[in-house]
C-alpha positions as a printed NumPy array, in Angstrom:
array([[ -0.008,   0.007,   0.086],
       [  1.514,   3.065,  -0.904],
       [  1.718,   5.861,   1.536],
       [ -1.231,   8.356,   2.036],
       [  1.754,  11.088,   1.249],
       [  2.52 ,  10.037,  -2.591],
       [ -1.15 ,   9.504,  -2.93 ],
       [ -1.524,  13.267,  -1.629],
       [  1.122,  15.036,  -3.484],
       [  0.115,  12.704,  -7.062],
       [ -3.394,  13.377,  -6.73 ],
       [ -3.554,  16.779,  -6.335],
       [ -1.205,  16.901,  -9.459],
       [ -3.465,  15.472, -11.425],
       [ -6.633,  17.491,  -9.752],
       [ -4.78 ,  20.301, -11.362],
       [ -3.984,  19.555, -14.626],
       [ -7.83 ,  18.042, -14.63 ],
       [ -9.212,  21.401, -13.597],
       [ -6.711,  23.348, -16.245],
       [ -8.08 ,  21.067, -18.905],
       [-11.995,  21.651, -18.097],
       [-11.138,  25.389, -17.706],
       [ -8.997,  25.442, -21.203],
       [-11.758,  23.477, -23.054],
       [-14.61 ,  25.975, -21.435],
       [-12.493,  28.4  , -22.768],
       [-12.291,  27.494, -26.033],
       [-16.169,  25.694, -26.686],
       [-17.917,  28.966, -25.414],
       [-15.639,  31.01 , -27.794],
       [-16.9  ,  28.057, -30.634],
       [-20.482,  29.372, -31.327],
       [-18.801,  32.83 , -31.824],
       [-16.637,  31.655, -34.254],
       [-18.94 ,  29.435, -36.338],
       [-21.723,  32.552, -36.591],
       [-18.712,  34.353, -37.533],
       [-17.58 ,  31.7  , -40.198],
       [-20.961,  31.578, -41.212],
       [-21.55 ,  35.617, -41.283],
       [-18.289,  35.534, -43.708],
       [-19.352,  31.947, -46.149],
       [-23.28 ,  33.823, -46.259],
       [-21.189,  37.255, -47.9  ],
       [-19.032,  35.555, -49.573],
       [-21.248,  33.206, -51.943],
       [-23.723,  36.08 , -52.274],
       [-20.847,  37.981, -53.955],
       [-19.945,  35.097, -56.301],
       [-23.652,  34.667, -57.831],
       [-25.228,  38.275, -56.802],
       [-29.531,  38.596, -56.874],
       [-29.25 ,  39.856, -60.205],
       [-27.456,  37.454, -61.951],
       [-29.647,  35.72 , -65.113],
       [-29.986,  32.093, -64.416],
       [-27.083,  30.98 , -67.51 ],
       [-24.854,  32.709, -65.396],
       [-25.846,  31.077, -61.833],
       [-25.494,  27.958, -64.018],
       [-22.092,  28.646, -65.661],
       [-21.055,  29.741, -62.327],
       [-22.593,  26.526, -59.899],
       [-20.913,  24.409, -63.05 ],
       [-17.744,  25.689, -62.514],
       [-17.566,  25.153, -58.787],
       [-19.114,  21.703, -59.155],
       [-16.466,  20.266, -61.497],
       [-13.642,  22.564, -59.503],
       [-14.799,  21.487, -55.832],
       [-16.468,  17.981, -56.703],
       [-19.514,  18.788, -55.337],
       [-23.138,  19.32 , -55.809],
       [-24.552,  22.491, -55.636],
       [-28.281,  23.288, -55.355],
       [-29.898,  27.421, -55.702],
       [-32.498,  27.917, -54.259],
       [-34.769,  31.292, -53.959],
       [-36.279,  32.034, -50.516],
       [-39.435,  30.038, -51.179],
       [-37.3  ,  26.502, -51.684],
       [-38.083,  26.35 , -55.181],
       [-35.013,  25.215, -57.247],
       [-33.566,  28.141, -59.464],
       [-30.307,  25.994, -60.413],
       [-27.819,  23.493, -59.962],
       [-24.409,  21.676, -60.941],
       [-23.448,  17.772, -59.848],
       [-26.177,  15.481, -59.078],
       [-29.227,  16.511, -58.013],
       [-30.155,  17.034, -54.267],
       [-33.06 ,  15.998, -52.494],
       [-36.011,  18.134, -52.563],
       [-35.589,  18.198, -48.595],
       [-31.868,  19.678, -48.65 ],
       [-32.449,  23.331, -47.605],
       [-35.974,  22.347, -45.414],
       [-33.527,  20.688, -41.796],
       [-34.615,  17.504, -42.138],
       [-31.845,  16.762, -44.613],
       [-29.053,  15.377, -42.176],
       [-26.299,  17.064, -42.472],
       [-23.332,  13.887, -43.027],
       [-24.421,  10.257, -44.68 ],
       [-22.262,   8.387, -45.606],
       [-18.557,   9.717, -46.716],
       [-20.44 ,  13.293, -48.166],
       [-21.659,  16.135, -45.716],
       [-24.278,  18.033, -46.648],
       [-23.876,  22.348, -45.881],
       [-26.728,  24.798, -46.176],
       [-25.512,  28.661, -46.611],
       [-29.285,  31.181, -46.178],
       [-27.977,  34.348, -48.307],
       [-28.542,  37.384, -46.93 ],
       [-31.17 ,  38.548, -50.015],
       [-33.22 ,  34.74 , -48.641],
       [-32.136,  32.879, -51.672],
       [-30.084,  29.281, -49.69 ],
       [-27.048,  27.333, -51.059],
       [-26.869,  23.776, -50.822],
       [-23.219,  21.913, -51.321],
       [-23.127,  18.187, -50.97 ],
       [-19.388,  17.705, -51.005],
       [-16.628,  14.312, -49.389],
       [-14.721,  16.848, -47.224],
       [-16.793,  19.372, -44.73 ],
       [-16.154,  22.187, -46.507],
       [-16.377,  24.594, -43.206],
       [-13.145,  24.653, -40.249],
       [-13.065,  20.688, -38.961],
       [-15.685,  19.747, -36.034],
       [-12.554,  18.648, -33.276],
       [-13.027,  18.162, -29.793],
       [-10.277,  20.417, -27.605],
       [-11.353,  18.625, -24.636],
       [-10.002,  15.375, -25.994],
       [ -6.957,  17.098, -26.77 ],
       [ -6.438,  18.958, -23.438],
       [ -8.016,  15.322, -21.905],
       [ -4.594,  13.391, -23.868],
       [ -2.231,  16.428, -22.692],
       [ -3.189,  15.96 , -19.135],
       [ -3.146,  12.142, -19.251],
       [  0.485,  11.769, -20.818],
       [  1.916,  15.447, -17.935],
       [  0.503,  12.41 , -14.946],
       [  2.046,   9.541, -16.978],
       [  5.533,  11.549, -17.088],
       [  5.36 ,  13.089, -13.024],
       [  4.289,   9.762, -12.048],
       [  8.235,   8.231, -11.814],
       [  8.933,  12.047, -10.226],
       [  6.564,  11.913,  -7.835],
       [  6.891,   8.283,  -6.76 ],
       [ 10.417,   9.111,  -6.168],
       [ 10.415,  11.745,  -4.458],
       [  8.255,  10.134,  -1.863],
       [ 10.622,   7.227,  -1.934],
       [ 13.268,   8.971,  -0.562],
       [ 10.875,  10.703,   1.836],
       [  9.131,   6.922,   2.999],
       [ 13.228,   6.058,   3.793],
       [ 13.728,   9.494,   5.539],
       [ 10.61 ,   7.858,   7.346],
       [ 11.366,   4.479,   8.205],
       [ 15.271,   5.481,   9.09 ],
       [ 13.582,   7.551,  11.935],
       [ 11.379,   5.422,  13.684],
       [ 14.056,   3.011,  13.753],
       [ 16.512,   5.412,  15.49 ],
       [ 13.429,   6.311,  17.864],
       [ 12.936,   2.515,  18.95 ],
       [ 16.653,   2.178,  20.061],
       [ 18.306,   1.772,  16.86 ],
       [ 21.425,   4.604,  17.102],
       [ 23.232,   3.351,  14.469],
       [ 20.365,   3.87 ,  12.092],
       [ 20.861,   6.503,   9.784],
       [ 19.273,   7.656,   6.211],
       [ 19.664,   8.4  ,   2.468],
       [ 21.395,  11.91 ,   2.473],
       [ 22.279,  11.813,  -1.353],
       [ 21.281,  14.742,  -3.619],
       [ 21.269,  18.517,  -2.901],
       [ 17.617,  19.176,  -2.636],
       [ 15.455,  20.027,   0.294],
       [ 15.234,  16.285,   1.388],
       [ 18.248,  14.964,   1.116],
       [ 19.253,  18.421,   3.335],
       [ 16.664,  17.188,   6.279],
       [ 18.415,  13.603,   5.836],
       [ 22.15 ,  15.105,   6.363],
       [ 20.357,  17.017,   9.477],
       [ 19.29 ,  14.09 ,  10.805],
       [ 22.239,  11.902,   9.992],
       [ 24.169,  14.874,  12.176],
       [ 21.64 ,  14.717,  14.77 ],
       [ 22.053,  11.179,  14.749],
       [ 26.063,  11.233,  15.08 ],
       [ 25.72 ,  13.73 ,  17.829],
       [ 23.417,  12.283,  19.963],
       [ 25.19 ,   8.378,  19.292],
       [ 28.514,   9.892,  20.496],
       [ 26.331,  11.495,  23.82 ],
       [ 25.532,   8.551,  24.453],
       [ 28.445,   6.111,  24.06 ],
       [ 30.869,   9.265,  26.179],
       [ 27.7  ,   9.21 ,  28.96 ],
       [ 28.114,   5.131,  28.902],
       [ 32.402,   5.238,  29.272],
       [ 31.588,   7.873,  32.246],
       [ 29.377,   6.188,  33.928],
       [ 31.727,   2.599,  33.34 ],
       [ 34.37 ,   4.279,  34.37 ],
       [ 33.433,   6.107,  37.015],
       [ 31.679,   3.81 ,  39.04 ],
       [ 35.215,   1.992,  38.429],
       [ 36.792,   5.001,  39.769],
       [ 34.586,   5.606,  43.   ],
       [ 34.909,   1.892,  44.433],
       [ 38.693,   3.225,  45.37 ],
       [ 37.522,   6.34 ,  47.732],
       [ 34.967,   4.081,  49.201],
       [ 36.489,   1.357,  49.896],
       [ 39.256,   3.496,  51.545],
       [ 36.323,   5.374,  53.297],
       [ 34.947,   2.262,  54.412],
       [ 37.947,   0.534,  55.806],
       [ 39.134,   4.256,  58.042],
       [ 35.55 ,   5.01 ,  59.098],
       [ 35.993,   0.94 ,  60.382],
       [ 39.261,   1.396,  62.002],
       [ 38.195,   4.919,  63.49 ],
       [ 35.319,   3.65 ,  64.761],
       [ 37.646,   0.631,  66.921],
       [ 40.257,   3.361,  67.507],
       [ 40.137,   6.985,  67.359],
       [ 42.947,   8.723,  65.745],
       [ 43.199,  11.686,  64.362],
       [ 45.455,  10.375,  61.353],
       [ 42.564,   8.087,  60.429],
       [ 40.199,  11.164,  60.549],
       [ 42.32 ,  13.241,  58.444],
       [ 42.055,   9.904,  55.939],
       [ 38.388,  10.154,  56.235],
       [ 38.465,  13.607,  55.603],
       [ 40.758,  13.57 ,  52.836],
       [ 39.043,  10.025,  50.77 ],
       [ 35.351,  12.387,  51.439],
       [ 37.097,  15.532,  49.554],
       [ 38.367,  13.131,  46.737],
       [ 34.829,  11.93 ,  46.773],
       [ 33.426,  15.332,  46.314],
       [ 35.888,  16.73 ,  43.134],
       [ 35.014,  13.391,  41.515],
       [ 31.766,  13.821,  41.542],
       [ 32.063,  17.505,  40.814],
       [ 34.2  ,  16.434,  37.845],
       [ 31.433,  13.79 ,  36.797],
       [ 28.511,  16.783,  36.789],
       [ 30.596,  19.36 ,  35.161],
       [ 31.839,  17.055,  32.409],
       [ 27.947,  16.267,  31.858],
       [ 26.624,  19.342,  31.427],
       [ 30.103,  20.814,  29.403],
       [ 28.596,  17.927,  26.301],
       [ 24.961,  18.859,  26.458],
       [ 26.365,  22.703,  25.72 ],
       [ 27.049,  23.977,  22.402],
       [ 28.13 ,  27.424,  23.575],
       [ 28.757,  29.058,  26.81 ],
       [ 26.854,  31.786,  28.855],
       [ 28.111,  34.713,  31.044],
       [ 31.35 ,  35.416,  29.415],
       [ 33.641,  38.183,  29.705],
       [ 37.003,  39.698,  29.459],
       [ 39.095,  37.727,  31.831],
       [ 42.784,  38.338,  32.28 ],
       [ 44.736,  35.304,  32.001],
       [ 47.661,  36.133,  33.759],
       [ 46.207,  37.424,  36.439],
       [ 43.929,  34.147,  37.137],
       [ 47.196,  31.886,  35.951],
       [ 49.249,  33.778,  39.285],
       [ 46.386,  33.529,  41.22 ],
       [ 46.054,  29.602,  40.835],
       [ 49.694,  29.496,  40.916],
       [ 49.788,  31.229,  44.637],
       [ 47.82 ,  27.989,  45.91 ],
       [ 49.379,  24.601,  44.066],
       [ 52.655,  26.42 ,  44.791],
       [ 53.602,  26.954,  41.087],
       [ 55.783,  29.789,  39.076],
       [ 54.236,  31.463,  36.917],
       [ 55.868,  34.094,  34.491],
       [ 54.709,  35.699,  31.174],
       [ 53.294,  38.885,  30.075],
       [ 48.705,  40.11 ,  30.16 ],
       [ 46.449,  38.634,  27.736],
       [ 43.089,  39.25 ,  27.951],
       [ 40.451,  36.174,  26.769],
       [ 36.846,  36.253,  26.712],
       [ 34.923,  33.065,  28.407],
       [ 33.59 ,  32.159,  31.641],
       [ 36.501,  32.575,  34.614],
       [ 35.276,  29.434,  37.192],
       [ 36.119,  27.089,  33.947],
       [ 39.425,  29.095,  33.025],
       [ 40.024,  28.666,  37.09 ],
       [ 38.847,  24.924,  36.739],
       [ 41.133,  24.476,  33.404],
       [ 44.464,  26.08 ,  34.933],
       [ 43.968,  24.155,  38.13 ],
       [ 43.7  ,  20.901,  36.805],
       [ 46.368,  21.345,  34.521],
       [ 48.771,  22.323,  37.825],
       [ 47.625,  19.544,  39.848],
       [ 47.857,  17.121,  37.226],
       [ 51.644,  18.227,  36.781],
       [ 52.086,  18.458,  40.367],
       [ 51.137,  14.982,  40.82 ],
       [ 52.38 ,  12.796,  37.603],
       [ 55.63 ,  15.353,  36.651],
       [ 57.923,  16.398,  38.889],
       [ 58.974,  19.92 ,  40.307],
       [ 59.765,  22.393,  39.781],
       [ 56.484,  23.12 ,  37.61 ],
       [ 55.646,  27.049,  35.995],
       [ 53.245,  28.218,  34.312],
       [ 53.745,  30.159,  30.964],
       [ 51.283,  32.817,  29.47 ],
       [ 52.272,  34.054,  26.187],
       [ 50.018,  36.134,  23.067],
       [ 51.497,  35.632,  19.488],
       [ 48.609,  38.258,  16.945],
       [ 44.988,  36.633,  17.795],
       [ 45.833,  33.524,  20.116],
       [ 46.773,  33.793,  23.141],
       [ 48.945,  30.458,  24.986],
       [ 49.08 ,  28.938,  28.38 ],
       [ 52.259,  26.689,  28.949],
       [ 52.138,  23.987,  31.959],
       [ 55.617,  22.36 ,  32.664],
       [ 57.339,  20.081,  34.835],
       [ 60.525,  17.907,  35.248],
       [ 58.959,  13.974,  35.065],
       [ 59.556,  11.649,  33.203],
       [ 57.073,  12.371,  30.349],
       [ 54.647,  10.73 ,  28.636],
       [ 55.424,   8.44 ,  25.678],
       [ 54.939,   9.091,  22.298],
       [ 51.829,   6.508,  21.499],
       [ 49.724,   7.933,  24.797],
       [ 49.989,  11.322,  24.309],
       [ 46.876,  12.116,  22.159],
       [ 44.762,   9.36 ,  24.696],
       [ 45.909,  11.01 ,  27.792],
       [ 43.025,  13.383,  27.383],
       [ 40.768,  10.29 ,  26.936],
       [ 38.355,  10.383,  30.238],
       [ 39.836,   7.938,  33.09 ],
       [ 42.411,   7.077,  31.091],
       [ 45.301,   4.983,  32.36 ],
       [ 48.867,   5.431,  30.697],
       [ 50.119,   1.454,  30.786],
       [ 52.302,  -0.05 ,  33.576],
       [ 49.948,   1.943,  36.198],
       [ 48.374,  -0.046,  38.961],
       [ 44.934,   0.614,  40.737],
       [ 46.76 ,   2.745,  43.33 ],
       [ 49.031,   4.84 ,  41.467],
       [ 45.773,   6.246,  39.378],
       [ 45.596,   7.356,  36.132],
       [ 44.94 ,  11.025,  34.626],
       [ 40.991,  10.935,  36.24 ],
       [ 38.759,  13.636,  34.567],
       [ 41.576,  16.454,  35.098],
       [ 42.783,  16.323,  31.343],
       [ 39.384,  15.45 ,  29.956],
       [ 37.792,  18.567,  31.665],
       [ 41.031,  21.277,  30.064],
       [ 39.99 ,  19.491,  26.747],
       [ 35.967,  19.916,  27.183],
       [ 36.756,  23.804,  28.158],
       [ 39.338,  24.707,  25.679],
       [ 37.126,  23.716,  23.156],
       [ 33.393,  25.762,  24.658],
       [ 35.809,  28.599,  24.452],
       [ 37.019,  28.641,  20.969],
       [ 40.814,  27.077,  21.978],
       [ 42.702,  23.697,  22.005],
       [ 45.116,  21.862,  23.825],
       [ 47.97 ,  19.754,  22.72 ],
       [ 50.851,  17.879,  25.031],
       [ 54.167,  19.541,  23.548],
       [ 57.841,  17.064,  24.691],
       [ 60.879,  19.702,  24.988],
       [ 63.353,  19.102,  24.129],
       [ 65.251,  18.976,  27.466],
       [ 62.975,  16.757,  29.293],
       [ 59.742,  16.802,  31.136],
       [ 56.092,  17.165,  29.687],
       [ 54.544,  20.517,  28.655],
       [ 50.544,  20.899,  28.164],
       [ 49.82 ,  24.436,  25.748],
       [ 46.654,  25.498,  25.928],
       [ 45.385,  27.87 ,  23.294],
       [ 42.95 ,  30.937,  23.456],
       [ 41.471,  33.404,  21.033],
       [ 42.796,  37.077,  22.149],
       [ 39.854,  39.279,  23.087],
       [ 39.629,  42.391,  21.007]])
């Protein structure tokens, strides 16, 4: 069963063609009587000029004889009372001019013309001596039918693509998130299909990201929860300040991890940041450096962004360098043209070349690191998300004299 959309489009096309055909036929048909009347009037004047009323009988017969031979027709002229005046060819029946003689019989056609002076001329001949009486509606119906047949594959092709688009959306809607629709072509249907595929890709990435985030977060939460439970049990048996500090430290780790998970999830759902303001990046980095014991140098550079998110970016880079690298840790702010760069460097062992892009993945654990030593968590993943939401990027750079260096590039505020 074809879709209702196809039937609507195709029936609308056929109805439009039928309306145009009927309107055109009515216009031609209404004007046909006027054409016939004009033709008959001109024909009567033409015949009256050839055989005027004052022409004698012999001249009339000679004229009729010439026309009869030239046209291959039987011709007769009657006076106003219906009496035969002259004729040429075979005789016509007596009732040829009283309206009872049929206008067409076999392959012959009889035409009767009333002259202005009251006389009547009857002509019987094979082809009709008048414009062909064709039915314009038949021609218009033929044209409409041809157009309808030609339009069928075009309309069917269009609606078939819409049906495939609907089928893909239905499949995606019931949970098949890898379903896509054909987006070939350059028309509006192809544009809708491309927009759907783009949105489906985005949603699929979000779902995969959330699944990975949930799996990794549940894994990372087990360690501090287990340590917290053990510390509480020990503290209940023998209260001690060290055990109390351990409980507080584990609670802080859990709080930080939950906060990062929520922030990563929120950044996944937004395209643009709100409440952006001009920020002196050097001042922001200096403030975070003072909190974390990191030396900061550079030039003043203004960027436009969210001060809380940029503060988290700087803090994560510094804490990552302090945790996984070796002192001294330094931070430098520089500006080149329309770009502001922040470099955070440590003097640790660096990152192997095959792992330099994967360190930005959530909860990535480098090879050779055990459960106790931990991985990168969400720190660097948040750095990448925050940089991208501000129109920038982050990359790892290996210094020639050793260590590790992370470079964040942000557009300068004009």
